[in-house]
C-alpha positions in Angstrom: -27.0 -3.4 -24.5 -24.2 -5.8 -23.4 -23.4 -5.8 -19.8 -20.4 -7.0 -17.3 -20.5 -7.3 -13.2 -18.0 -7.5 -11.4 -17.7 -8.5 -7.8 -15.0 -6.4 -5.7 -14.0 -6.1 -2.4 -15.3 -9.0 0.3 -15.2 -8.5 4.2 -11.8 -9.9 5.8 -8.9 -10.2 7.2 -7.1 -7.9 4.7 -9.6 -5.5 4.2 -8.6 -3.2 6.4 -5.2 -2.8 4.6 -7.0 -1.5 2.0 -7.0 2.7 1.8 -9.7 4.2 0.0 -7.1 5.9 -2.5 -6.3 1.5 -3.7 -9.3 0.6 -3.6 -10.5 3.8 -5.9 -7.5 3.3 -7.8 -8.2 -0.4 -8.5 -11.3 0.4 -9.4 -10.3 2.9 -11.9 -7.7 0.4 -13.2 -11.1 -2.3 -14.0 -12.9 0.2 -15.7 -10.3 1.3 -18.1 -9.6 -2.6 -19.1 -12.8 -3.4 -19.1 -16.5 -2.5 -20.8 -17.8 -2.8 -16.8 -21.9 -1.6 -16.1 -22.7 -3.1 -12.7 -20.1 -3.2 -9.8 -21.6 -5.8 -6.4 -19.5 -4.9 -3.0 -19.4 -7.7 -0.3 -21.1 -7.2 3.4 -19.3 -5.3 6.2 -17.0 -3.1 4.7 -16.0 0.5 6.1 -17.8 3.1 4.9 -14.9 4.9 3.1 -14.4 2.5 0.8 -17.9 2.3 -0.3 -17.6 5.8 -0.3 -14.7 5.8 -2.8 -16.1 2.5 -4.8 -19.5 4.8 -4.9 -17.5 8.1 -6.2 -15.9 6.0 -9.5 -19.3 3.7 -10.3 -20.3 7.2 -10.4 -17.4 8.4 -12.7 -17.6 5.5 -14.5 -21.2 5.9 -15.4 -21.7 2.3 -13.8 -23.9 0.8 -11.2 -23.2 0.2 -7.8 -24.4 -2.6 -5.5 -24.2 -4.1 -1.8 
């Protein structure tokens, strides 16, 4: 079985401007375009962003790694 991993969201000055809803919508868009099986998150992300990404990965049946 083929796997496709994407790295998503990195800690940095712009991370505070991303809402959980935006993060989830962008990730959902990636799942709609690509057969993503694994999502890798960056370090030091707000818990709300992690939770929204986790929910979207669960919906898409993709593995989430922090």
